[in-house]
N, C-alpha and C positions, 0 to 999 in steps of 0.2 A: 588282585583277585587271585591269584593261586594260592595264597594263603587262607584264602575265603573259604576256596574249594576244598584244599585239605582239611579244614579244621572241621566242615560240613560234614566228609569223609571220616575223621577219625573218633570225633567227640559222640561216641555212640555210647557214652555213660551216662547219659540225660535223655531219653528218648521217652517224645511224647506217642501214648501209644491207643490213646482213645479222647473222646470228649462226652463226657454226659448231657444233661439239659444244661441250660448256662444258668441257670440258676442254685442247681449242684454246689453242695460245698468239696473243695478239689481232694482227690487222693491224691498219695505217693508211695507208690509203691516200689519198695526195695530190693533190686541184685545184689546184696554184700556180698564185694571182694572179701574171704576171711584170709584168702592164702596173695592176695596185691598179682595175681595170673588174671584168673577168669574171675567170672562167678562162681561160689563156691560152696560146698555143704557146712552147714552150722557146726561147730568143733562139736562133741560130743559132751564137751565137758561145760558149755555156757547154758545154764537152766532159765536165764530170763534177761530179759532186754531193755533198758532202759532208754527215753526218749525225748529230751527235752528240746521246745521251738522257743528259739529266739527271736522276736517279731521287729525289724527294725532296728533303734537302738538300743529296745530295751535289754536289762542284765538280767531280768527274772524268769525263767523260763517256766514254762507249762510242759508240765512231763507228765509222760505218760507211762505203763508201764506192760509189757507181753512177758505174759511167761510162757515159755518154747511149749510146753508142754498143752498148751491152749492154741498153738498155731496150724495152720493147716496147709496143705499143699493143693490146692485148686487147680492149678495147671495140671497135676503128675508129672511134675518135672524133675522130680527129685527132688526141691527146693521148697522149705516153709514158705509160705507169705509173710511178711511183715509188710505191713499198711498203716502210715498214717493219716488219718483222714478227719475232716472237720479244717483245715488250715485256713488263713487268709489269704484273701488272693490280692494284689497289685499293689503288696508292696513287699520289700527284698525281706526273706526268713532266712536263717539260719539253724542247724540241727546240729545236737548233737548225742552220737549213737555210743552207748556203752552196754555191754556184755560181761554180762557179771557170773561170774562161777560161786554159788553160796554167800550171794548179799555183797560179794567185794570184784568191783571194776576189774575184770581181763584183760578185756579188747576195747577200744576206742576209737571212733570213726568221727567224722564230720561231712554234714550236706551243706552245701551255700553259701555264701548268701545269692537266690535264689526268688525267681518271680515266679508265681503260681497265677494264672485266668480263670474265669469263673469256669465252673462244669469242667475243669481239665483234670484228665488224671494222667499221673506220668509216672513212670520207671526211671529210679536212680541206679546208679552203683558205685555207693560209699568205699572207701579203702578202710578195713580195721587192720588196728596194728594191734600187736602184741604187748601187755603191759607190764613194763620190767625186763622186756627184752629186745634186742634189737633184728629190724625189719630190712633186710634186702631188697632196692626198687633198682629194677632191669632199668639201663637209661645207658644204651654203648655211646652215646655221643658227648653225655656229661661227663662218664667213666675218665675218662683222660686227659686229666689237667692237674697243674698244680700252682701253687703261687697264683691262684684264681683267687675271685671273690665270691660272697655269698651275703645276701644280704633280707634280711626281714623288711618285707610289706608291711602296711597296716591293716589289709586285708588281709590276712594269714599265709598268703602266699611268700616265696624265697625265691631274689633273682640270683642267678648263677652266674659270674658274665668274663669271660678273658680265660689269662692264667694260660701256662704251654702246656706245649706238649713235649715227652720227654722222650732221648733216644740216646745211644752210645754214640760218642765218638771218639775218634782219635786226641790227645793232648796235644798243647801246644808245645814246641822246644822247650826244653830249660824242666820241664815239673819235675819234683823228685820220685826217685823211684817209686814204681806201687800205685801211685797217681791213676785213680779210675777218673773218665771225663763224661760228661752230658750235653747233651745238645740241647737248650729250650730253644724252644719256637711257641710266639705267641698268635691267638687264635683272638679271632673276632666275634666266635661266637657267643651267645648269652642266651638262657633261658630261664623260662620259671617253671617255678614247680608249684604246684596245685596239692596239699595235702587230702582232700577233700576226694581228690581222685586219685592221688596216689603214684601220677605221674608229671613228668615234665613236658614244657610247651616251649619250642621254639621261639624266642624273640622275634617280632620280622623287622628284617635288616639288620643285625645281629648291632654290635657296635658299631661305632664313624671310627674308629682304630684298632689295630689288633693290640692287643695291652695283656701284658702277666707281672706280678709282683707291682702292682698299683694297689693302690687306698681307694675304698666303697663304702661312703659315710651315709645314712638316712638323716633326711632335711624330715624338719615340721612338718612341710606341708605333705610330706608320704614322697617324696620322690628322691630317688638314690643317686648322689656324689661320688665319679670316678675320678679320679687325679692320678697323674702319673703312671708309672709303671716302664716296660720297656719292649721292642717289639722283637728282641732275640735278647740270648745270655747264655753263659757258659757256666755250669755248675761244676765245682772240682772237688772230690772226695780224694784226700791228700793225709799220708800215712803219718801218726806222731810218732817219729821216733822213726824206728827198721823197719823198711818196708814190708815187714811181716809180721809187724807186732799186733796186726789184727783191729788197732782203733786210727780212727781217720777224722779229719777236722774237715770240717764245710767250707766253701767260697761259694759265692754264685756271682760273676761277673758280668754285666751287660755286654753286651757286643758294640763295637764302635759306633758311634753317633746313634744310638740304640736307645738311651733312655729318654722317653718322653717330657718334653715340657707342655702337656694339653692336659683337660678335663671333658668331661661331658658328662651329661645327665641323663636319668633313666625317668620319664614319666608312666607312669602304671596305669594310666588312664587314657595315653595315645592309643595310634593303629586299635580301636574298635572292629568287632565283627559291623559289618555293613549293616545288616539288621542279624540283633540275636535271637533265631530263630527258635532256640533250644532255653532262649531265658535263662543260662546257668550262669550269667554274668561273666562271658566269654573269657575263661580263666588265662589266656594264652594273649590278652591282651596286652600294650605296653610298647614303646620304643625310646630311643635313644635320641637325645638332639643334644648340639655344642655350645657356641657363643650365643648370646642374645639375641646379636645383629647377623649370623648369620647360622641357623639352626644345624643345617646341616654340615657344617665345619665344628672341627672339636677346637673348645676354647682353647684359651695362653694361659698357662701358667708362669708363674715369675721365669723358673728355671727349670730345667729336666730334673725328676724327682724319679729313681728307683728304689725301692723299698724303704720308701719315707711311713710316717705313719700321721696318723690324720682321724681326729675326734671332732664332734658334734661342739660347741659352746654352749653347754647350758641354758635356757631362756632366751635364744636367739637365732638369727636365721645364718648363722656362721659357722665355718668350720674352719679349726685349724691344721694347718698342712705343713709337716716338720721334717726336715733334715733329708735324709737317702742320698741315692750314688745319684752324680752328675752335676759339672758344673757349675760350682755354687751352690751346693744342695747342704750338702752337710751338717753347716754350722748355721744355716738360715731356716727361715721361717715364713708364711704367707699365710694370708687367711682370706680364704673365697667367703663372699658374701651375699646372698640370696635377695636382701634388698640394697644392694647399690644403685646411689643413682643413676639414670642412665641402663638400668640392667644388670643384671648378675654377673659376675666376675671376680678375678684374685685378685688382692690388694697384697701390692712387693712390702716387709718390713722396712720400715726405715732404714739406711746406711749402717748406722750405730747400732742398730736391733740385733744383737744375732742369739743365736741357741748360745747355752753357757759353755756346751762341749758340742766336740762332731759327735754328729748321730745317723748311722745305716742299721736300719731293721732296730728300731728302738717299738717299742710299745707307748700307749698312751689312754688317757682317760679321761673324760670331763666331769666336773663335779661344782656344784652350788647354781646358781642363777643367775640372770642377768648381767648386772652391774658388779654380781662377786663373784662371777664365773671363774673358775681356773680350768686348766688343764693341768695334768701330772702327765709329764714325757721321763721315760724310764728307759734307764741301759741303752743296747746299739752302739759300744764302744767299748774298748780296753780301758777302765777305768785306771786312770794313773793317783786318783784320792779319792775320799767320799765325795766332794764335789762332783767331780765326774758322773757318778752314780744317777742321779736326780738333779728334774728341774721343775719349775713350775711358771706355766705361762699362763698368764692376768692382764685383763685389758683397760683402760681408762678411756674417761668418757671423752678426751683430749686427744684422743690418741687412736684412731681405728684398727692399728695392726696391735696395739697390746707391746707387752716385753717379758723376756723370760728372765728368770735367777736362779741361781743352785738352790733346793732344795733344803741344805742345810746351812742357807743364808739364813738370816732375824729376819724375821720373827720366829720361822718354822728350826724345829730343832732334829728333824730327819740327819744321817740313821740314829737317832739315839731312843734305844726303848724304857728310859726313864730320865727327866728331865735334871740336866747337871751329871750325869752320866755320861763322861764321856767313850765311845765306842767305835770302832773302823770297821768298815763291812765291805772288803773287796769277795767276798763272793756274793754278792750281791750285783755283779759285773756282767748282766745278763746279754743276748743278742737275743731280737723277737721273744720276747717273754710275754707270754698270757697276763693283762690287766683289765679289772672287770670292779667296777663298784659294788660293794658289799651296803650292809646295816644303814639302809635307805639312801646312800650316798655319801655318807659321814666318814666311812671309811674306803679305801681302794686296795684289793688284792694281787698282788703279782707272782707268778707260777712259771716256775722254767731253774736251770740251772747250767744249759751251756752258757759259755762264751768266759766264765774266770779264770782266770790262772794260778795256778798253785806253784809250789819251789817243786823244781825239777825231781822227781820220782819220790814225791809226800803227796797228803791232800792238806798242804797246807795255803789256806789261799794267801795271795799277794797283787799287792796293785802294781801294773806296768811300771816300767823306769827302771826297776831296781836294777844293783848290780850283779844280783843272782840268775843263774840258768831258770828256767821256767816253759813250764808244758800248760798245756789245756785240764784242768782238774774233770774228773770224772762223773758221773751221774751221782744224785741227790736227788729227795724226795725234798724239793725245798720252795719255802712261800714266804713271803711276809705283807702284815697288815699294814697300813699306815692309816694313822688318821690324817684326815685333809687340813685339817682346822687347825694342827699343833705342829706336824710333821712326824709326830713319835712313832716307831717300828717297831712291831713284832715279830720276831720271827717266828715262824712255824713249819710245819709240813703235810703235804697230799700223803694219802694211802699210796701214792703210784708219783715216780719219776714221768715230767713231762712235758721235755724239752721240744722244740716246734709241735706243740699239739695244737689243739683247739681247743674254743669255750665259747658258751652262751649262757646270756642271764636269761633267765626264764620268767613267763609274766608271772611268777608265783612271789620273785626274789631270788628264786634259789638259782647257783650257777653249776654248770655242766662240764665238765673238761674231759676230754677226750683224747687216746692215744699220744702218739710221738715217742722221743727215744729215751730209754732210762741209761744209757752209758754208751764213751764213745766206738763200742763195737759195731754200732745204726742197726741192732737190731730193733726193729719197731713195733712196740705195745699196742694192745685192742685193748687197753685198761680205761674203766670210767672211775672219776671222781665226782663227789657231789657235793656241795659247799650250800651249807643251809642258808647264806644270807646273813646270818647272825656273826657275831663275835662273842667270844669267850670273856672269862674275868680278864685275862691277859689284855687282851684284844685281839686276838689271833681267831683269823676268820674259821668257824665253824666246819669240818668236814665230814662226812654221814657216811658210816660203813655201807656199804654198796656191793652186791654182787653183779653189778650190772657189764657187759665190755661189749667191745664193738665186735661186728661181726670178724671185720678185717685188721688186722693192726696197719697202723698207717702214720705217717708224717707230715709236715709239710700241705695239711691239709683245713677243711673248712666244718665248725658247725657251726648252726643258726638256729634258734628259738623256732618253734613251730605254734599255736596255739596251746594252751590250757596242759602244761608241761611236755612239750616235745622238742625233738629236736632233730635236725635234719642233718647228715655229716657226707661231707662230698671232697673227692679227689685224694690228691696226698699220693706219698710213695711208698713201697715197701722193696725192701733190700736185700738179697737173698744174702749168706753169711758172707761171700768174698767181696759183696759190693761189687760186685761184678755187673751186676743189670738189677735193674728196677723193673717195678708193676707198678699198673695202678688198678686200685682198690673200687667197687664198685660202690655206687652211693647206698646211703643206709639210714631206718629213720628207731630213735628210741624214744619210748612213753614211758616214763616215769610216772610211778605211784603218786596220788596225793598225799602231801604232807598232814 
């Protein structure tokens, strides 16, 4: 009940102002939030506004053009009236609002889905975002987190769940001189971000268990599976070489018995308002459930898994969860099955079915579909050979959990770039790489550089386990694009380095890559790269030139797709030059110009 009252008090963005005769077509009056704060004056450069109305599931809009010079200020409040009349009733409608400058989209916003009643006149407050620029979103509760998850929901909202708060702490005894330590305490808070409003709403009841460093995977039915993580951890920044070297290595260690062997599921339709009096679709709705037979209790994983990787198995109701920190986790995998007989749950792999290599903080992506579905798993270790760099999980009709094999095992040719031309790639030994599909799912692109070892004092990559002295390699603008059918791998470069960065695949196939670190001095960057979603003649992912930047540099954050070319970036860390302190940046939204 408290949530209902609070929502009614704060959701001023959609307020009924008057009712006309019941037979009149509804009017929608807009108090546009151009600055994401309060209703604000129209930017002086905007000369016309385009409004597309989508009814129900229709993808073809009804468009209207509003020339700014013809708009009036009927209320004498200093804001021009923007009214869209003649709208349908008793059916969900969505609206796309575009502020144009000389015919070029300069601002974009959305309304809905909402349902209007006959004769109704209503005000809405759409949030407008500048195209090609970053817009900060005020959200103090969401700001302070790292190793959280952020997952796009089918209705355009984003679920932000869990993660760690960060504070400086004394290092355990025995750490090298100059080591900096940070205590990580998990949160059970969760929020949904509604891009139409530009606001975060707290999820009723929060998580069933405080967790950070967990996996979050969208299920085909719109729910989100959260698995593993830890209740607390210690992050150590250890100097590489002398204490005054200025270069640092990162390690994140879960607290004693802190790794979690549990899962929970966010259902975006649970906990609705008792009555949606605003008819705004209740953007704060949604809640978490646990085990199929005990919904208020987290479900059970096979083993504790902190910093695991997880990917939906395309064309199925299953999710592969692989590796991680915890007893028996790093070399094992499990499969969550939403259609399991007796109720959804986790199936442990057969005793003899293990990962091809131990993996913690790996990356993964599902490819193919149904019976031909597979999951590529990359990095998460100090590779001792090409066989450790990547592996491919695949299912079988007679094996509910499938099996995994090295990506260089026949018939796959990884890491070769050309069939029959042997090559070794120690520089592809990644930790927490960015992994996304491109080219309609026919390729996987991997971005990052942290993790590879080099001969001491050089930039010559080597595998672990050799006789000579080694150290972590420095930064690089490294990427690799893999043909998932053959395993052939094409080296490439992004415009900027993105170790411990984040990415999102947009609804038009492009991939946006944000932030991260560029060198072992741990100065975070605010750079953005955009991949077109295609590959060039060599098979490498195409990277577009872009002037885009985040408002604040960050690493260990999330970036999540928003409808029609947008992306929400949340959380992460910024370090000062001496790695003495870590600060937590604000959420921000970027909308890309259409291709």
